[in-house]
C-alpha positions as CSV (number, residue, x, y, z in Angstrom):
1,M,-21.8,27.5,-33.2
2,G,-19.6,27.1,-30.4
3,L,-18.4,23.3,-29.4
4,S,-20.9,20.1,-28.9
5,W,-20.7,18.1,-25.9
6,L,-19.2,15.6,-28.3
7,S,-16.4,18.0,-29.3
8,I,-15.8,19.1,-25.6
9,V,-15.6,15.0,-24.9
10,R,-13.1,15.0,-27.4
11,L,-11.0,17.7,-26.6
12,G,-11.4,15.9,-22.8
13,L,-9.6,12.7,-24.4
14,V,-6.7,15.7,-25.1
15,Q,-6.5,16.0,-21.6
16,M,-6.6,12.3,-20.7
17,A,-3.7,11.3,-22.9
18,L,-1.6,14.5,-21.2
19,G,-2.1,13.1,-18.0
20,A,-1.1,9.8,-19.1
21,V,1.9,10.7,-20.3
22,V,3.3,12.8,-17.2
23,V,2.2,10.7,-14.7
24,L,5.2,8.4,-15.9
25,T,7.6,11.2,-15.5
26,T,6.3,12.8,-12.0
27,S,5.7,9.4,-10.6
28,T,7.5,6.2,-11.9
29,L,10.5,7.5,-13.2
30,N,11.1,9.7,-10.0
31,R,10.7,6.7,-7.3
32,L,13.2,4.8,-10.0
33,M,15.5,7.3,-9.5
34,V,15.1,7.7,-5.7
35,V,15.1,4.0,-4.7
36,E,16.5,2.0,-7.3
37,L,19.2,4.1,-8.0
38,A,19.6,5.4,-4.8
39,L,19.4,9.2,-6.0
40,P,18.8,12.3,-3.5
41,A,15.4,13.2,-3.5
42,A,16.3,16.7,-4.9
43,L,17.4,15.3,-8.0
44,P,14.0,14.4,-9.8
45,G,12.7,17.4,-7.7
46,A,15.0,19.6,-9.7
47,L,14.0,18.0,-13.3
48,V,10.3,18.0,-12.6
49,A,11.0,21.7,-11.3
50,L,12.8,22.0,-14.5
51,H,9.7,21.1,-16.3
52,Y,7.1,23.3,-14.4
53,G,9.9,26.3,-14.6
54,V,9.5,26.5,-18.4
55,Q,5.9,26.6,-18.8
56,I,6.2,30.1,-17.7
57,S,5.6,30.8,-21.4
58,R,2.0,29.4,-20.7
59,P,1.0,33.1,-21.5
60,R,2.8,33.5,-24.4
61,W,0.9,30.4,-26.0
62,G,-2.3,31.6,-25.0
63,F,-1.8,35.2,-25.9
64,A,-0.5,33.6,-29.8
65,A,-3.9,31.4,-29.4
66,D,-6.2,34.6,-28.4
67,S,-4.3,36.5,-31.9
68,A,-4.6,34.1,-34.4
69,G,-3.9,31.0,-35.9
70,R,-5.5,27.4,-35.6
71,R,-5.4,26.2,-31.8
72,T,-5.6,22.5,-33.1
73,R,-2.0,22.5,-34.8
74,W,-0.4,23.9,-31.5
75,I,-2.1,21.2,-29.5
76,V,-0.7,18.4,-31.9
77,R,2.3,19.9,-31.6
78,G,2.7,19.9,-28.1
79,M,2.1,16.5,-27.9
80,G,4.7,15.6,-30.2
81,L,7.2,17.1,-27.7
82,L,5.8,15.5,-24.6
83,G,5.6,12.3,-26.1
84,L,9.5,12.5,-27.1
85,G,10.4,14.2,-23.7
86,A,9.3,11.1,-22.1
87,A,11.0,8.8,-24.2
88,L,14.1,10.5,-23.2
89,A,13.6,11.0,-19.7
90,A,13.4,7.2,-19.5
91,L,16.3,6.6,-21.3
92,S,17.9,9.1,-19.1
93,V,17.1,6.8,-16.0
94,I,18.9,4.1,-17.6
95,V,22.1,6.2,-18.5
96,L,21.9,7.4,-15.0
97,E,22.6,4.2,-13.4
98,T,26.2,3.7,-15.2
99,R,26.9,7.4,-16.7
100,F,25.8,9.9,-14.3
101,A,26.8,13.0,-16.1
102,E,25.4,12.0,-19.6
103,G,22.5,10.8,-18.0
104,L,21.9,14.3,-16.0
105,A,22.7,16.0,-19.7
106,L,19.8,13.7,-21.1
107,S,17.7,14.1,-18.0
108,I,17.7,18.5,-18.5
109,L,16.9,17.8,-22.2
110,A,14.1,15.2,-21.4
111,Y,12.4,17.3,-18.8
112,A,12.5,20.6,-20.7
113,L,10.8,18.9,-23.7
114,I,8.2,18.0,-21.6
115,G,7.5,21.6,-20.4
116,F,7.6,23.0,-23.6
117,G,5.1,20.1,-24.6
118,V,2.9,20.5,-22.0
119,G,2.6,24.6,-21.7
120,A,1.7,24.2,-25.9
121,S,-0.6,21.4,-25.7
122,G,-2.2,22.5,-22.7
123,T,-2.5,26.3,-23.1
124,S,-3.8,25.9,-26.5
125,L,-6.5,23.2,-25.6
126,L,-8.2,25.3,-22.4
127,A,-8.0,28.4,-24.8
128,L,-10.0,26.5,-27.5
129,L,-12.3,25.5,-24.5
130,A,-12.9,29.0,-23.4
131,A,-13.4,30.8,-26.7
132,G,-15.1,27.9,-28.3
133,A,-17.3,26.7,-25.3
134,A,-20.7,28.9,-24.7
135,E,-20.7,30.5,-21.5
136,R,-23.3,28.1,-19.9
137,R,-20.9,24.9,-20.7
138,R,-17.7,26.2,-19.5
139,A,-17.5,25.5,-16.1
140,A,-19.0,21.7,-17.0
141,A,-16.5,21.6,-19.9
142,A,-13.6,22.2,-17.6
143,S,-15.3,19.3,-15.3
144,I,-15.6,17.2,-18.0
145,T,-11.7,17.4,-19.3
146,W,-10.4,17.1,-15.7
147,L,-12.1,14.1,-14.6
148,M,-11.2,12.3,-18.1
149,M,-7.1,13.5,-17.3
150,I,-7.7,11.9,-13.7
151,F,-9.2,9.3,-15.4
152,G,-6.0,8.8,-17.5
153,I,-3.8,9.5,-15.1
154,A,-5.2,6.7,-12.7
155,V,-5.2,3.6,-15.5
156,T,-2.5,4.9,-16.6
157,A,-0.7,4.8,-13.1
158,G,-2.0,1.6,-12.2
159,T,-1.7,-0.5,-15.4
160,V,1.8,0.7,-15.5
161,G,2.2,-0.2,-12.4
162,A,1.1,-4.4,-12.8
163,L,3.0,-4.0,-16.2
164,L,6.2,-2.7,-14.7
165,D,6.7,-5.9,-12.0
166,P,9.4,-7.7,-12.1
167,Y,11.5,-4.6,-13.1
168,S,13.7,-4.2,-16.1
169,H,15.2,-1.3,-18.2
170,A,13.8,-3.3,-21.5
171,R,10.3,-3.2,-20.1
172,L,10.2,0.4,-18.7
173,M,11.0,1.6,-22.6
174,V,8.6,-1.0,-24.0
175,I,5.5,0.6,-21.6
176,V,7.0,4.2,-22.2
177,A,7.1,3.8,-25.8
178,A,3.5,1.8,-25.7
179,V,1.8,5.1,-23.3
180,T,3.4,8.3,-25.6
181,G,2.8,6.5,-28.9
182,G,-0.5,6.0,-28.1
183,A,-1.5,9.5,-26.4
184,F,-0.3,11.2,-29.3
185,L,-2.7,9.1,-31.8
186,V,-5.6,9.7,-29.6
187,T,-4.5,13.6,-29.6
188,C,-4.4,13.6,-33.5
189,L,-8.2,11.7,-33.8
190,A,-9.7,13.5,-31.2
191,V,-8.7,17.1,-32.3
192,A,-9.1,16.5,-35.9
193,G,-11.7,19.0,-37.6
194,I,-13.0,20.4,-34.1
195,E,-11.4,23.6,-35.0
196,R,-13.2,23.8,-38.7
197,R,-16.7,23.6,-37.3
198,L,-16.3,26.6,-34.9
199,A,-16.8,30.1,-36.0
200,P,-13.5,31.8,-37.4
201,T,-11.8,33.7,-34.7
202,P,-11.2,37.2,-36.3
203,P,-7.6,38.4,-36.1
204,Q,-6.1,40.8,-33.1
205,P,-5.8,44.5,-33.8
206,E,-2.5,45.9,-34.8
207,G,-0.3,46.8,-32.1
208,A,-1.5,44.6,-29.4
209,P,2.0,43.1,-28.3
210,F,2.4,40.3,-25.8
211,M,3.3,42.3,-22.6
212,E,0.9,44.9,-23.0
213,A,-1.9,42.1,-22.9
214,L,-0.5,40.4,-20.2
215,R,-0.4,43.6,-18.3
216,E,-4.2,44.6,-18.9
217,V,-4.8,41.1,-17.4
218,W,-2.7,41.7,-14.2
219,A,-4.9,45.0,-13.9
220,E,-7.8,43.0,-13.6
221,P,-8.8,42.8,-9.6
222,K,-10.2,39.3,-10.2
223,A,-7.3,37.6,-12.0
224,R,-4.8,38.9,-10.3
225,M,-6.0,37.9,-7.0
226,F,-6.9,34.2,-8.1
227,T,-3.5,34.1,-9.8
228,L,-2.1,34.7,-6.0
229,F,-4.6,32.1,-4.7
230,V,-3.8,29.4,-7.5
231,F,0.1,29.5,-6.7
232,L,-0.6,29.1,-3.1
233,S,-3.0,26.5,-3.2
234,M,-1.2,24.4,-6.0
235,T,2.3,25.2,-4.1
236,A,0.6,22.5,-1.3
237,Y,-1.1,20.6,-3.8
238,F,2.1,19.5,-5.4
239,M,4.5,19.3,-2.3
240,Q,3.9,15.5,-2.0
241,E,4.0,14.8,-5.4
242,L,7.8,13.4,-5.9
243,I,8.3,12.1,-2.2
244,L,4.8,10.0,-1.4
245,E,6.0,6.8,-3.9
246,P,9.6,7.3,-2.3
247,Y,8.0,7.3,1.1
248,A,5.9,4.2,0.3
249,G,9.1,2.0,-1.0
250,L,11.5,3.5,2.0
251,V,9.0,3.3,5.2
252,F,6.5,0.8,4.1
253,G,8.7,-1.7,1.9
254,F,6.3,-1.0,-1.4
255,S,7.9,-2.6,-4.6
256,P,8.3,-0.3,-8.1
257,G,5.3,-1.3,-8.9
258,A,3.2,-1.4,-5.7
259,S,4.0,2.7,-5.4
260,T,3.3,3.1,-8.8
261,G,-0.2,1.6,-8.0
262,L,-0.4,3.7,-5.3
263,S,-0.8,7.0,-7.5
264,G,-3.3,5.6,-8.8
265,A,-5.4,5.0,-5.9
266,Q,-4.5,8.6,-5.1
267,H,-5.9,9.9,-8.8
268,A,-8.7,7.5,-8.4
269,G,-9.9,9.6,-5.1
270,V,-8.8,12.7,-7.1
271,F,-11.3,11.4,-9.4
272,A,-14.4,10.3,-7.1
273,G,-13.6,14.0,-5.0
274,M,-14.2,15.7,-8.4
275,L,-17.2,13.5,-9.4
276,L,-18.8,14.1,-6.2
277,V,-18.2,18.2,-6.4
278,G,-19.5,17.7,-10.2
279,V,-22.7,16.4,-9.6
280,A,-23.5,18.0,-6.5
281,C,-23.1,21.6,-7.9
282,T,-24.5,21.0,-11.4
283,G,-27.0,18.1,-10.9
284,F,-28.3,19.6,-7.1
285,R,-26.6,22.8,-7.0
286,I,-25.3,22.3,-3.3
287,G,-22.9,24.0,-1.7
288,A,-20.8,27.6,-2.9
289,L,-17.7,27.6,-4.6
290,R,-15.4,28.7,-2.1
291,T,-17.0,26.4,0.4
292,W,-15.8,23.4,-1.9
293,V,-12.6,24.8,-2.1
294,A,-12.2,25.3,1.8
295,A,-13.4,21.8,2.3
296,G,-11.1,20.0,0.0
297,C,-7.8,22.0,1.5
298,V,-9.0,21.5,5.0
299,G,-9.6,17.5,4.7
300,S,-6.6,17.3,2.1
301,A,-4.6,18.7,5.8
302,G,-5.9,16.1,7.9
303,A,-5.6,13.8,5.6
304,L,-1.8,14.5,5.0
305,G,-1.9,14.3,9.1
306,L,-3.1,10.7,8.9
307,I,-0.4,9.5,6.7
308,A,2.6,11.0,8.2
309,A,0.9,9.3,11.5
310,L,1.4,5.9,9.8
311,G,4.8,6.4,9.3
312,P,6.0,4.5,12.6
313,M,3.8,1.7,11.7
314,G,6.0,0.8,9.2
315,P,5.1,-2.2,6.5
316,G,1.5,-3.2,7.1
317,A,0.1,0.0,7.7
318,P,-3.4,0.9,6.2
319,L,-1.4,3.6,4.0
320,V,-3.6,3.0,0.6
321,P,-6.5,4.1,2.2
322,A,-5.0,7.2,3.4
323,V,-3.8,8.0,-0.1
324,V,-7.3,7.3,-1.5
325,L,-8.8,10.0,0.9
326,L,-6.0,12.2,0.0
327,G,-6.9,11.9,-3.3
328,F,-10.4,12.6,-2.7
329,F,-10.2,15.8,-1.1
330,N,-7.6,16.9,-3.9
331,G,-10.3,16.3,-6.3
332,M,-12.7,18.2,-4.1
333,F,-10.4,21.4,-4.2
334,A,-8.8,21.4,-7.7
335,V,-12.4,20.6,-9.1
336,A,-13.7,23.9,-7.5
337,A,-10.6,25.9,-8.5
338,I,-11.0,25.2,-11.7
339,G,-14.7,25.8,-12.3
340,A,-13.8,29.3,-10.9
341,M,-10.9,29.2,-14.0
342,M,-13.1,28.8,-16.6
343,A,-15.5,30.6,-15.3
344,L,-13.2,33.5,-14.6
345,A,-11.6,33.3,-18.0
346,G,-14.5,35.4,-19.8
347,E,-14.8,38.0,-17.7
348,G,-12.9,41.5,-18.0
349,R,-11.6,42.4,-21.6
350,E,-13.0,40.6,-24.1
351,R,-10.5,38.3,-26.7
352,R,-8.4,37.6,-23.2
353,E,-9.4,34.2,-22.6
354,G,-6.1,32.5,-23.5
355,T,-4.2,34.9,-22.0
356,R,-5.9,34.5,-18.7
357,V,-5.6,30.3,-18.6
358,G,-2.3,31.3,-19.3
359,L,-1.2,33.3,-16.4
360,W,-3.3,31.0,-14.3
361,G,-1.3,27.9,-15.8
362,A,1.9,29.9,-15.6
363,A,1.2,30.2,-11.7
364,Q,0.2,26.5,-11.3
365,A,3.1,25.5,-13.1
366,L,5.5,27.9,-11.2
367,A,4.1,26.3,-8.2
368,A,3.9,23.1,-8.9
369,G,7.7,23.2,-9.4
370,F,8.4,25.1,-6.7
371,G,6.2,23.1,-4.1
372,G,8.3,19.5,-5.8
373,L,11.5,21.0,-5.2
374,L,10.4,22.5,-1.9
375,G,9.0,18.9,-0.9
376,A,12.0,16.9,-2.2
377,V,14.8,19.5,-0.8
378,A,13.0,19.5,2.9
379,V,13.1,15.3,2.9
380,D,16.5,15.1,2.3
381,L,17.3,18.0,5.3
382,S,14.7,16.6,7.2
383,R,16.2,12.9,6.8
384,S,19.9,14.4,7.3
385,L,18.8,16.0,10.4
386,V,16.4,13.8,12.1
387,G,18.3,10.5,11.3
388,A,15.2,8.7,10.5
389,D,12.8,8.0,7.5
390,A,9.5,7.9,8.7
391,P,9.7,11.3,11.1
392,A,11.6,12.7,8.5
393,F,8.6,12.5,6.0
394,G,6.6,13.2,8.5
395,L,7.3,16.6,9.3
396,V,7.1,17.8,5.5
397,F,3.8,16.5,5.2
398,A,2.7,18.6,8.2
399,A,4.3,21.5,6.3
400,E,2.5,20.7,3.8
401,A,-1.1,20.5,5.9
402,A,-0.4,23.8,6.9
403,L,-0.3,25.6,3.6
404,F,-3.3,23.6,2.7
405,L,-5.1,25.3,5.7
406,A,-3.8,28.8,4.7
407,A,-4.9,28.2,1.2
408,A,-8.4,27.5,2.7
409,L,-8.5,30.6,4.8
410,M,-7.7,32.6,1.7
411,A,-10.1,31.0,-0.3
412,M,-12.9,32.2,1.8
413,R,-11.6,35.6,1.8
414,V,-10.9,36.2,-2.0
415,M,-13.6,34.3,-3.6
416,E,-17.7,35.4,-4.1
417,G,-20.0,33.3,-2.0
418,G,-22.2,32.2,-4.9
419,R,-22.5,29.1,-6.1
420,M,-20.3,27.4,-8.6
421,A,-20.9,28.9,-12.2
422,M,-21.1,25.0,-13.6
423,R,-24.5,24.8,-11.9
424,A,-25.9,26.7,-15.1
425,A,-24.3,24.3,-17.6
426,A,-26.4,22.9,-20.1
427,L,-27.4,19.2,-19.6
428,P,-26.0,16.9,-22.5
429,G,-28.8,16.9,-25.3
430,E,-30.8,20.2,-24.6
């Protein structure tokens, strides 16, 4: 018996909880370090890169999920690690203000825990979806869970932005405790009993070590080429993650709450873009997979150009609509790529769904860490060379736009021209 639609939505609640916690560390805490504490953007960039870097362990988590054992156990444990790491990360911002060395050490520990938590929980969740969902439901399941994650990110960012003003350290800790505690409780309730309803997972044959399984997956041409595409496109996707809110604060005069709300507006745009592609492909069978991916990449490049062009206008410029537009095209690109991932997870040698998902997750994590750090370091260098904030940020956004255009060309070359697999997904209630 496979996952029902209700079970898929319940697992989507876990993705929503993951997104709600992670957005605190990649947006709110990042902005506080750069603007309120006047630290170089490279510092939070390096910390976020660390949290992505430790996620190179994702293939290992996926292999463990393929082999045997209870995946829900690792989902819950991972969420616990993530919540603990987020709470320590918020505390480290307070410590950094007066004791830099101690604050930095605490930050390093916190972001490492965040990375391990996301890797353990997220990969085990995706492996459960890929193995437990019927083939015709996999792509639709990916769309549902990612839409819920984006919804969680958007709602959390918007709500936290409203509650954080006027800013105080005590207010920050109360908000983070509420978000992390709520996310852990939602996760425990969401996964309760789901795995027991599935057919038992037979153990892997003896003598199938992790590296051998990883080599088998890497030898598959589709899996290897898709891994390279994920790395390039995700580098472009994440370059603006650590610099958009500081850009809003330094160039447009946004307050901490307003800039956190900007992140919520962006993710609302992502949600709308994902929803459009999901409805168009599932309900109306419009467009091919690579067309949606390429259109999302090209649109993202254009939106970044618009954001850069608004810089010289300063406060009062329509930054929020431009950021929503960026999120919209990001969402178009992302949901099409996710649909391809879930469809490809079941191709090739059987019982390797988790390992494939883990490999792509590791590529995404490395690209996210590299892209975020690259964007932050590039901004620091540009600000020192140019001597003005608006053109310095504009140069980095232009470079990111170029990467998106390169990703669009690669998508047209490496992806099949067929329509998205999610079009064959059964509708709820069938």
